[in-house]
C-alpha atoms as one frame of an Amber mdcrd trajectory, in Angstrom:
protein
 -15.204 -11.384   6.365 -12.325 -12.919   4.504 -12.681 -10.587   1.408 -12.613
  -7.513   3.726  -9.331  -8.139   5.550  -7.759  -9.114   1.669  -8.887  -5.475
   0.529  -7.471  -3.665   3.702  -4.090  -5.615   2.923  -4.109  -4.558  -0.427
  -4.864  -1.070  -0.104  -2.278  -0.717   2.312   0.192  -2.051  -0.358  -1.424
   0.418  -2.957  -0.726   3.455  -0.593   3.018   2.178   0.021   3.617   1.828
  -3.746   2.354   5.516  -4.526   4.443   6.922  -1.666   7.012   5.027  -3.274
   6.576   6.191  -6.730   6.277   9.962  -5.197   9.540   9.624  -3.381  11.508
   7.873  -6.238  10.310  10.592  -8.796  10.572  13.482  -6.579  13.995  12.949
  -4.717  15.750   9.668  -5.856  15.963  10.405  -9.685  16.991  13.888  -9.426
  19.902  12.898  -7.038  20.793   9.991  -8.996  20.921  12.064 -12.171  22.920
  14.815 -10.400  25.742  12.798  -8.893  25.913  10.251 -11.842  25.064  12.010
 -15.095  28.648  13.057 -15.972  29.771   9.504 -15.989  26.416   8.100 -17.501
  25.079  10.549 -20.195  22.068   7.833 -20.453  20.803   9.404 -16.890  19.927
  12.566 -18.674  16.944  11.016 -20.550  13.440  11.421 -19.740  12.859   7.620
 -19.111  14.615   7.950 -15.563  11.824  10.367 -14.856   8.948   8.270 -16.688
  10.308   5.032 -14.582   8.579   5.459 -11.443   5.526   6.543 -13.035   5.616
   3.434 -15.175   6.268   1.332 -12.334   3.410   2.888 -10.690   0.885   2.320
 -13.724   1.905  -1.604 -13.738   1.154  -1.808 -10.140  -2.265  -0.286 -10.466
  -3.121  -2.275 -13.356  -1.963  -5.250 -11.537  -4.073  -4.151  -8.362  -7.126
  -3.797 -10.688  -6.884  -6.982 -12.205  -6.374  -8.460  -9.146  -9.651  -6.979
  -7.660 -11.716  -7.810 -10.923 -10.265 -11.535 -10.633 -11.341 -11.804  -6.998
 -14.726 -10.218  -7.744 -14.906 -12.617 -10.617 -14.342 -15.546  -8.379 -16.738
 -14.170  -5.578 -19.416 -14.180  -8.401 -18.662 -17.404  -9.962 -19.074 -19.020
  -6.242 -22.198 -17.056  -5.727 -23.819 -18.154  -9.054 -22.929 -21.824  -8.658
 -24.625 -21.718  -4.930 -27.739 -20.047  -6.423 -27.810 -22.617  -9.238 -27.313
 -25.507  -6.920 -30.060 -24.130  -4.362 -32.466 -23.775  -7.370 -32.000 -27.365
  -8.815 -32.540 -28.651  -5.121 -35.621 -26.707  -4.902 -36.830 -27.980  -8.587
 -35.828 -31.611  -7.318 -37.936 -30.953  -4.204 -41.006 -29.848  -6.083 -40.862
 -32.840  -8.523 -40.781 -35.270  -5.592 -43.785 -33.993  -4.319 -45.821 -34.698
  -7.328
């Protein structure tokens, strides 16, 4: 049950970050460019438009990595439990002989 709840909160976070990226790229960046480009010519550069996309990519990579990490943890726990059960079964078999 625990991992399902974790996934739901992560999915929410993911959707929020996606929405934020779209808002940033479509609304905030052009507005900032329009208002400040006379004072700061740097704002004309393409990096300003790429920044939200790069940020979102970073979030995506982190999200995937975290999911892989969680999945790996669960797999490890499963494997340990299986091995433990197997060893107990073997011990039980040897006791009978």
